[in-house]
PyMOL Python script that loads the backbone (N, CA, C, O; Angstrom):
from pymol import cmd

cmd.read_pdbstr("""\
ATOM      1  N   UNK A   1      -4.228  -8.401  21.596  1.00  0.00           N
ATOM      2  CA  UNK A   1      -3.766  -8.258  22.962  1.00  0.00           C
ATOM      3  C   UNK A   1      -4.886  -8.645  23.918  1.00  0.00           C
ATOM      4  O   UNK A   1      -6.068  -8.534  23.594  1.00  0.00           O
ATOM      5  N   UNK A   2      -4.497  -9.094  25.079  1.00  0.00           N
ATOM      6  CA  UNK A   2      -5.485  -9.497  26.070  1.00  0.00           C
ATOM      7  C   UNK A   2      -6.352  -8.336  26.534  1.00  0.00           C
ATOM      8  O   UNK A   2      -7.512  -8.527  26.900  1.00  0.00           O
ATOM      9  N   UNK A   3      -5.782  -7.122  26.519  1.00  0.00           N
ATOM     10  CA  UNK A   3      -6.556  -5.969  26.972  1.00  0.00           C
ATOM     11  C   UNK A   3      -7.384  -5.338  25.855  1.00  0.00           C
ATOM     12  O   UNK A   3      -8.104  -4.368  26.090  1.00  0.00           O
ATOM     13  N   UNK A   4      -7.285  -5.887  24.631  1.00  0.00           N
ATOM     14  CA  UNK A   4      -8.078  -5.391  23.509  1.00  0.00           C
ATOM     15  C   UNK A   4      -7.510  -4.158  22.836  1.00  0.00           C
ATOM     16  O   UNK A   4      -8.142  -3.611  21.932  1.00  0.00           O
ATOM     17  N   UNK A   5      -6.328  -3.702  23.252  1.00  0.00           N
ATOM     18  CA  UNK A   5      -5.767  -2.474  22.688  1.00  0.00           C
ATOM     19  C   UNK A   5      -5.453  -2.600  21.201  1.00  0.00           C
ATOM     20  O   UNK A   5      -5.381  -1.592  20.498  1.00  0.00           O
ATOM     21  N   UNK A   6      -5.266  -3.821  20.717  1.00  0.00           N
ATOM     22  CA  UNK A   6      -4.999  -4.001  19.294  1.00  0.00           C
ATOM     23  C   UNK A   6      -6.287  -3.986  18.466  1.00  0.00           C
ATOM     24  O   UNK A   6      -6.229  -4.027  17.237  1.00  0.00           O
ATOM     25  N   UNK A   7      -7.431  -3.928  19.118  1.00  0.00           N
ATOM     26  CA  UNK A   7      -8.715  -3.907  18.422  1.00  0.00           C
ATOM     27  C   UNK A   7      -9.223  -2.485  18.190  1.00  0.00           C
ATOM     28  O   UNK A   7     -10.205  -2.289  17.474  1.00  0.00           O
ATOM     29  N   UNK A   8      -8.572  -1.506  18.779  1.00  0.00           N
ATOM     30  CA  UNK A   8      -8.973  -0.116  18.600  1.00  0.00           C
ATOM     31  C   UNK A   8      -8.739   0.279  17.148  1.00  0.00           C
ATOM     32  O   UNK A   8      -7.644   0.070  16.624  1.00  0.00           O
ATOM     33  N   UNK A   9      -9.716   0.831  16.505  1.00  0.00           N
ATOM     34  CA  UNK A   9      -9.655   1.235  15.090  1.00  0.00           C
ATOM     35  C   UNK A   9      -9.540   0.054  14.134  1.00  0.00           C
ATOM     36  O   UNK A   9      -9.086   0.231  13.003  1.00  0.00           O
ATOM     37  N   UNK A  10      -9.937  -1.146  14.554  1.00  0.00           N
ATOM     38  CA  UNK A  10      -9.871  -2.312  13.667  1.00  0.00           C
ATOM     39  C   UNK A  10     -10.675  -2.095  12.391  1.00  0.00           C
ATOM     40  O   UNK A  10     -10.338  -2.658  11.349  1.00  0.00           O
ATOM     41  N   UNK A  11     -11.717  -1.300  12.456  1.00  0.00           N
ATOM     42  CA  UNK A  11     -12.592  -1.062  11.316  1.00  0.00           C
ATOM     43  C   UNK A  11     -11.888  -0.289  10.208  1.00  0.00           C
ATOM     44  O   UNK A  11     -12.390  -0.225   9.086  1.00  0.00           O
ATOM     45  N   UNK A  12     -10.732   0.299  10.508  1.00  0.00           N
ATOM     46  CA  UNK A  12     -10.004   1.059   9.500  1.00  0.00           C
ATOM     47  C   UNK A  12      -9.061   0.193   8.671  1.00  0.00           C
ATOM     48  O   UNK A  12      -8.408   0.694   7.755  1.00  0.00           O
ATOM     49  N   UNK A  13      -8.980  -1.101   8.981  1.00  0.00           N
ATOM     50  CA  UNK A  13      -8.094  -1.976   8.219  1.00  0.00           C
ATOM     51  C   UNK A  13      -8.547  -2.039   6.772  1.00  0.00           C
ATOM     52  O   UNK A  13      -9.743  -2.110   6.487  1.00  0.00           O
ATOM     53  N   UNK A  14      -7.592  -2.012   5.870  1.00  0.00           N
ATOM     54  CA  UNK A  14      -7.893  -2.072   4.441  1.00  0.00           C
ATOM     55  C   UNK A  14      -8.163  -3.514   4.031  1.00  0.00           C
ATOM     56  O   UNK A  14      -7.418  -4.420   4.405  1.00  0.00           O
ATOM     57  N   UNK A  15      -9.205  -3.721   3.280  1.00  0.00           N
ATOM     58  CA  UNK A  15      -9.509  -5.036   2.739  1.00  0.00           C
ATOM     59  C   UNK A  15      -9.365  -4.939   1.227  1.00  0.00           C
ATOM     60  O   UNK A  15      -9.999  -4.101   0.586  1.00  0.00           O
ATOM     61  N   UNK A  16      -8.530  -5.801   0.663  1.00  0.00           N
ATOM     62  CA  UNK A  16      -8.321  -5.782  -0.778  1.00  0.00           C
ATOM     63  C   UNK A  16      -9.609  -6.100  -1.511  1.00  0.00           C
ATOM     64  O   UNK A  16     -10.334  -7.025  -1.146  1.00  0.00           O
ATOM     65  N   UNK A  17      -9.881  -5.335  -2.534  1.00  0.00           N
ATOM     66  CA  UNK A  17     -10.984  -5.627  -3.432  1.00  0.00           C
ATOM     67  C   UNK A  17     -10.360  -6.166  -4.707  1.00  0.00           C
ATOM     68  O   UNK A  17      -9.580  -5.475  -5.361  1.00  0.00           O
ATOM     69  N   UNK A  18     -10.698  -7.383  -5.056  1.00  0.00           N
ATOM     70  CA  UNK A  18     -10.157  -7.986  -6.269  1.00  0.00           C
ATOM     71  C   UNK A  18     -11.028  -7.606  -7.457  1.00  0.00           C
ATOM     72  O   UNK A  18     -12.242  -7.444  -7.328  1.00  0.00           O
ATOM     73  N   UNK A  19     -10.396  -7.467  -8.606  1.00  0.00           N
ATOM     74  CA  UNK A  19     -11.128  -7.194  -9.842  1.00  0.00           C
ATOM     75  C   UNK A  19     -11.865  -8.457 -10.277  1.00  0.00           C
ATOM     76  O   UNK A  19     -11.607  -9.541  -9.754  1.00  0.00           O
ATOM     77  N   UNK A  20     -12.773  -8.319 -11.225  1.00  0.00           N
ATOM     78  CA  UNK A  20     -13.551  -9.466 -11.703  1.00  0.00           C
ATOM     79  C   UNK A  20     -12.671 -10.539 -12.323  1.00  0.00           C
ATOM     80  O   UNK A  20     -13.030 -11.717 -12.320  1.00  0.00           O
ATOM     81  N   UNK A  21     -11.522 -10.140 -12.855  1.00  0.00           N
ATOM     82  CA  UNK A  21     -10.620 -11.105 -13.500  1.00  0.00           C
ATOM     83  C   UNK A  21      -9.523 -11.585 -12.552  1.00  0.00           C
ATOM     84  O   UNK A  21      -8.491 -12.088 -12.995  1.00  0.00           O
ATOM     85  N   UNK A  22      -9.751 -11.428 -11.237  1.00  0.00           N
ATOM     86  CA  UNK A  22      -8.782 -11.858 -10.241  1.00  0.00           C
ATOM     87  C   UNK A  22      -9.417 -12.843  -9.265  1.00  0.00           C
ATOM     88  O   UNK A  22     -10.629 -12.836  -9.052  1.00  0.00           O
ATOM     89  N   UNK A  23      -8.581 -13.684  -8.684  1.00  0.00           N
ATOM     90  CA  UNK A  23      -8.991 -14.639  -7.656  1.00  0.00           C
ATOM     91  C   UNK A  23      -8.553 -14.097  -6.304  1.00  0.00           C
ATOM     92  O   UNK A  23      -7.423 -13.633  -6.156  1.00  0.00           O
ATOM     93  N   UNK A  24      -9.439 -14.154  -5.321  1.00  0.00           N
ATOM     94  CA  UNK A  24      -9.082 -13.724  -3.965  1.00  0.00           C
ATOM     95  C   UNK A  24      -8.622 -14.941  -3.173  1.00  0.00           C
ATOM     96  O   UNK A  24      -9.391 -15.872  -2.936  1.00  0.00           O
ATOM     97  N   UNK A  25      -7.366 -14.916  -2.771  1.00  0.00           N
ATOM     98  CA  UNK A  25      -6.810 -15.965  -1.920  1.00  0.00           C
ATOM     99  C   UNK A  25      -7.474 -15.868  -0.545  1.00  0.00           C
ATOM    100  O   UNK A  25      -8.052 -14.833  -0.213  1.00  0.00           O
ATOM    101  N   UNK A  26      -7.398 -16.917   0.245  1.00  0.00           N
ATOM    102  CA  UNK A  26      -8.020 -16.911   1.568  1.00  0.00           C
ATOM    103  C   UNK A  26      -7.421 -15.841   2.471  1.00  0.00           C
ATOM    104  O   UNK A  26      -8.081 -15.386   3.404  1.00  0.00           O
ATOM    105  N   UNK A  27      -6.173 -15.428   2.208  1.00  0.00           N
ATOM    106  CA  UNK A  27      -5.540 -14.391   3.023  1.00  0.00           C
ATOM    107  C   UNK A  27      -5.854 -12.978   2.526  1.00  0.00           C
ATOM    108  O   UNK A  27      -5.350 -12.005   3.087  1.00  0.00           O
ATOM    109  N   UNK A  28      -6.687 -12.850   1.474  1.00  0.00           N
ATOM    110  CA  UNK A  28      -7.071 -11.542   0.956  1.00  0.00           C
ATOM    111  C   UNK A  28      -6.255 -11.077  -0.229  1.00  0.00           C
ATOM    112  O   UNK A  28      -6.612 -10.091  -0.875  1.00  0.00           O
ATOM    113  N   UNK A  29      -5.180 -11.755  -0.525  1.00  0.00           N
ATOM    114  CA  UNK A  29      -4.336 -11.407  -1.669  1.00  0.00           C
ATOM    115  C   UNK A  29      -5.115 -11.649  -2.962  1.00  0.00           C
ATOM    116  O   UNK A  29      -5.913 -12.583  -3.036  1.00  0.00           O
ATOM    117  N   UNK A  30      -4.890 -10.820  -3.975  1.00  0.00           N
ATOM    118  CA  UNK A  30      -5.520 -10.986  -5.284  1.00  0.00           C
ATOM    119  C   UNK A  30      -4.472 -11.429  -6.296  1.00  0.00           C
ATOM    120  O   UNK A  30      -3.371 -10.883  -6.352  1.00  0.00           O
ATOM    121  N   UNK A  31      -4.834 -12.428  -7.093  1.00  0.00           N
ATOM    122  CA  UNK A  31      -3.946 -12.890  -8.163  1.00  0.00           C
ATOM    123  C   UNK A  31      -4.761 -12.967  -9.451  1.00  0.00           C
ATOM    124  O   UNK A  31      -5.979 -13.134  -9.397  1.00  0.00           O
ATOM    125  N   UNK A  32      -4.109 -12.848 -10.610  1.00  0.00           N
ATOM    126  CA  UNK A  32      -4.837 -12.988 -11.873  1.00  0.00           C
ATOM    127  C   UNK A  32      -5.507 -14.356 -11.966  1.00  0.00           C
ATOM    128  O   UNK A  32      -4.933 -15.357 -11.538  1.00  0.00           O
ATOM    129  N   UNK A  33      -6.715 -14.405 -12.521  1.00  0.00           N
ATOM    130  CA  UNK A  33      -7.469 -15.656 -12.625  1.00  0.00           C
ATOM    131  C   UNK A  33      -6.710 -16.726 -13.394  1.00  0.00           C
ATOM    132  O   UNK A  33      -6.876 -17.914 -13.116  1.00  0.00           O
ATOM    133  N   UNK A  34      -5.877 -16.331 -14.359  1.00  0.00           N
ATOM    134  CA  UNK A  34      -5.148 -17.338 -15.136  1.00  0.00           C
ATOM    135  C   UNK A  34      -4.131 -18.103 -14.292  1.00  0.00           C
ATOM    136  O   UNK A  34      -3.631 -19.144 -14.719  1.00  0.00           O
ATOM    137  N   UNK A  35      -3.820 -17.594 -13.096  1.00  0.00           N
ATOM    138  CA  UNK A  35      -2.894 -18.294 -12.206  1.00  0.00           C
ATOM    139  C   UNK A  35      -3.615 -19.237 -11.247  1.00  0.00           C
ATOM    140  O   UNK A  35      -2.969 -20.016 -10.545  1.00  0.00           O
ATOM    141  N   UNK A  36      -4.953 -19.175 -11.209  1.00  0.00           N
ATOM    142  CA  UNK A  36      -5.739 -20.030 -10.321  1.00  0.00           C
ATOM    143  C   UNK A  36      -5.734 -21.460 -10.854  1.00  0.00           C
ATOM    144  O   UNK A  36      -6.111 -21.701 -12.001  1.00  0.00           O
ATOM    145  N   UNK A  37      -5.304 -22.407 -10.019  1.00  0.00           N
ATOM    146  CA  UNK A  37      -5.213 -23.836 -10.372  1.00  0.00           C
ATOM    147  C   UNK A  37      -4.337 -24.072 -11.603  1.00  0.00           C
ATOM    148  O   UNK A  37      -4.654 -24.927 -12.430  1.00  0.00           O
ATOM    149  N   UNK A  38      -3.241 -23.322 -11.732  1.00  0.00           N
ATOM    150  CA  UNK A  38      -2.379 -23.511 -12.906  1.00  0.00           C
ATOM    151  C   UNK A  38      -1.212 -24.457 -12.657  1.00  0.00           C
ATOM    152  O   UNK A  38      -0.717 -25.068 -13.604  1.00  0.00           O
ATOM    153  N   UNK A  39      -0.757 -24.600 -11.419  1.00  0.00           N
ATOM    154  CA  UNK A  39       0.364 -25.496 -11.130  1.00  0.00           C
ATOM    155  C   UNK A  39       0.455 -25.742  -9.631  1.00  0.00           C
ATOM    156  O   UNK A  39       0.778 -24.834  -8.866  1.00  0.00           O
ATOM    157  N   UNK A  40       0.173 -26.958  -9.218  1.00  0.00           N
ATOM    158  CA  UNK A  40       0.231 -27.257  -7.784  1.00  0.00           C
ATOM    159  C   UNK A  40       1.654 -27.195  -7.244  1.00  0.00           C
ATOM    160  O   UNK A  40       1.856 -27.105  -6.033  1.00  0.00           O
ATOM    161  N   UNK A  41       2.640 -27.244  -8.136  1.00  0.00           N
ATOM    162  CA  UNK A  41       4.039 -27.149  -7.712  1.00  0.00           C
ATOM    163  C   UNK A  41       4.489 -25.707  -7.525  1.00  0.00           C
ATOM    164  O   UNK A  41       5.535 -25.449  -6.929  1.00  0.00           O
ATOM    165  N   UNK A  42       3.691 -24.761  -8.040  1.00  0.00           N
ATOM    166  CA  UNK A  42       4.075 -23.359  -7.979  1.00  0.00           C
ATOM    167  C   UNK A  42       2.866 -22.502  -7.601  1.00  0.00           C
ATOM    168  O   UNK A  42       2.293 -21.839  -8.466  1.00  0.00           O
ATOM    169  N   UNK A  43       2.465 -22.502  -6.318  1.00  0.00           N
ATOM    170  CA  UNK A  43       1.310 -21.697  -5.912  1.00  0.00           C
ATOM    171  C   UNK A  43       1.609 -20.206  -6.028  1.00  0.00           C
ATOM    172  O   UNK A  43       2.741 -19.771  -5.813  1.00  0.00           O
ATOM    173  N   UNK A  44       0.594 -19.435  -6.367  1.00  0.00           N
ATOM    174  CA  UNK A  44       0.758 -17.992  -6.524  1.00  0.00           C
ATOM    175  C   UNK A  44       0.291 -17.218  -5.294  1.00  0.00           C
ATOM    176  O   UNK A  44       0.794 -16.129  -5.018  1.00  0.00           O
ATOM    177  N   UNK A  45      -0.663 -17.773  -4.557  1.00  0.00           N
ATOM    178  CA  UNK A  45      -1.088 -17.158  -3.300  1.00  0.00           C
ATOM    179  C   UNK A  45      -0.034 -17.471  -2.236  1.00  0.00           C
ATOM    180  O   UNK A  45       0.498 -18.580  -2.191  1.00  0.00           O
ATOM    181  N   UNK A  46       0.256 -16.512  -1.403  1.00  0.00           N
ATOM    182  CA  UNK A  46       1.220 -16.745  -0.331  1.00  0.00           C
ATOM    183  C   UNK A  46       0.738 -17.827   0.621  1.00  0.00           C
ATOM    184  O   UNK A  46       1.552 -18.522   1.231  1.00  0.00           O
ATOM    185  N   UNK A  47      -0.589 -17.981   0.757  1.00  0.00           N
ATOM    186  CA  UNK A  47      -1.128 -19.021   1.637  1.00  0.00           C
ATOM    187  C   UNK A  47      -1.420 -20.329   0.893  1.00  0.00           C
ATOM    188  O   UNK A  47      -1.957 -21.270   1.477  1.00  0.00           O
ATOM    189  N   UNK A  48      -1.069 -20.386  -0.379  1.00  0.00           N
ATOM    190  CA  UNK A  48      -1.173 -21.583  -1.229  1.00  0.00           C
ATOM    191  C   UNK A  48      -2.609 -22.024  -1.510  1.00  0.00           C
ATOM    192  O   UNK A  48      -2.824 -23.164  -1.921  1.00  0.00           O
ATOM    193  N   UNK A  49      -3.597 -21.148  -1.297  1.00  0.00           N
ATOM    194  CA  UNK A  49      -4.990 -21.546  -1.474  1.00  0.00           C
ATOM    195  C   UNK A  49      -5.449 -21.524  -2.926  1.00  0.00           C
ATOM    196  O   UNK A  49      -6.600 -21.858  -3.208  1.00  0.00           O
ATOM    197  N   UNK A  50      -4.579 -21.141  -3.850  1.00  0.00           N
ATOM    198  CA  UNK A  50      -4.980 -21.121  -5.259  1.00  0.00           C
ATOM    199  C   UNK A  50      -4.755 -22.456  -5.955  1.00  0.00           C
ATOM    200  O   UNK A  50      -5.153 -22.626  -7.107  1.00  0.00           O
ATOM    201  N   UNK A  51      -4.131 -23.389  -5.281  1.00  0.00           N
ATOM    202  CA  UNK A  51      -3.836 -24.691  -5.889  1.00  0.00           C
ATOM    203  C   UNK A  51      -4.437 -25.813  -5.047  1.00  0.00           C
ATOM    204  O   UNK A  51      -4.449 -25.737  -3.818  1.00  0.00           O
ATOM    205  N   UNK A  52      -4.936 -26.856  -5.714  1.00  0.00           N
ATOM    206  CA  UNK A  52      -5.480 -27.991  -4.961  1.00  0.00           C
ATOM    207  C   UNK A  52      -4.370 -28.724  -4.227  1.00  0.00           C
ATOM    208  O   UNK A  52      -3.210 -28.689  -4.638  1.00  0.00           O
ATOM    209  N   UNK A  53      -4.726 -29.372  -3.162  1.00  0.00           N
ATOM    210  CA  UNK A  53      -3.719 -30.111  -2.387  1.00  0.00           C
ATOM    211  C   UNK A  53      -3.476 -31.458  -2.970  1.00  0.00           C
ATOM    212  O   UNK A  53      -2.660 -32.218  -2.449  1.00  0.00           O
TER     213      UNK A  53
END
""", "prot")
cmd.dss("prot")
cmd.show_as("cartoon", "prot")
cmd.util.cbc("prot")
cmd.orient("prot")
């Protein structure tokens, strides 16, 4: 918001912690490492960052 009201308590936002066997998508989503770069036709990250373009 322009008045900054949406920034109040921003520090309380949850940030996903991925396990060692997971890939962190650019949007913070975690997917199993075996799904990373497995099929460009079927991305597993909602933002499609797990597959090459």
